[in-house]
Phi, psi and omega in degrees: 000194181262021182275115181281356186299320182294308178296328176296314179297318178295322177297316178297319180294315179297322178296316180296330179272010179060047178238072190297322182293322177292321178299314180297321178299316179293321178294322175301316180298318180297319180293326179286329179288320186218078182293344179276354179268110184301330183298324182298318179289319183295313180295321178297312181295321179295319178296316178298317179298315180297333178273002180082012180269066188294319179296320178294319179297317178300314180296319179299315182294320177296319177296318179297320180290337173289331180276317185209132176272115180218141183301324182292330176290320176294321178300310179296320177300319178298320178297313181298315180298321179292323178292333176275002179068027174262070191294320179296320176297321180297321178294317179298320179293321176297322177298319178295320178298317179296319181297325181278332180223070184292350180256012180263108183296328179298321179291324176295320178297316179299319177300319176297318179298317181295320178292325177297319179301325181263015175063033173261073191295319180298317179293324178297314180300317179298320179295318178295321178296321178297318178299318179295321180295327180284326181212102191296343183258012181283101181296330182289334175292319175297318179298320178295317176300315180297323181295329180280343187297319180299321180290341183259008183301328178294335176281317183287325181226079189283346185241158177302322181292336180301328185285346178296329181281353179275055182249156178300134179087359181271004180057046174228148180288141178236000179208162181287089182229165174218159178188173180268126174045056182223119183282351180272359181255155183289318181242104181267139177236139176276148174294136181249000000 
């Protein structure tokens, strides 16, 4: 029949058994059986990416997006584009993923990572904040915010004299940390 579940399951099993060529063969079969199922394209493209076949993965994702528009395909496309060092394209693809799934915190975190790569720090911070607002326990959003902080030190402490206040006991953050209601941490969160 047209059920892609069997080749997908076989692909997952082959992948788990470290048999990448067989896994890829099964994922190809799944995409031909059910091209409207975004998962078939995503697993195939991810397998290609993991094998270092970035151009093939890119082509697979574009073909999948012609069949079905899904945020996870745009998300994966953004990852492949960033690995190919096509950072502006990766940001645009991340934007498409966000537009299709604006309530998915994982996609917002990825959007923040892509903006961080192209040094759009304010936009990265906003994306990480959006991810936190959507799901308050997402540690990777906090990690993303912390990762942007070092790049923003010139904004936080723009003068030579600014660094004098970064002393122990001055109640200012000196490292990428977070905590609840604590003035010594970089990212403070209120108890909710």
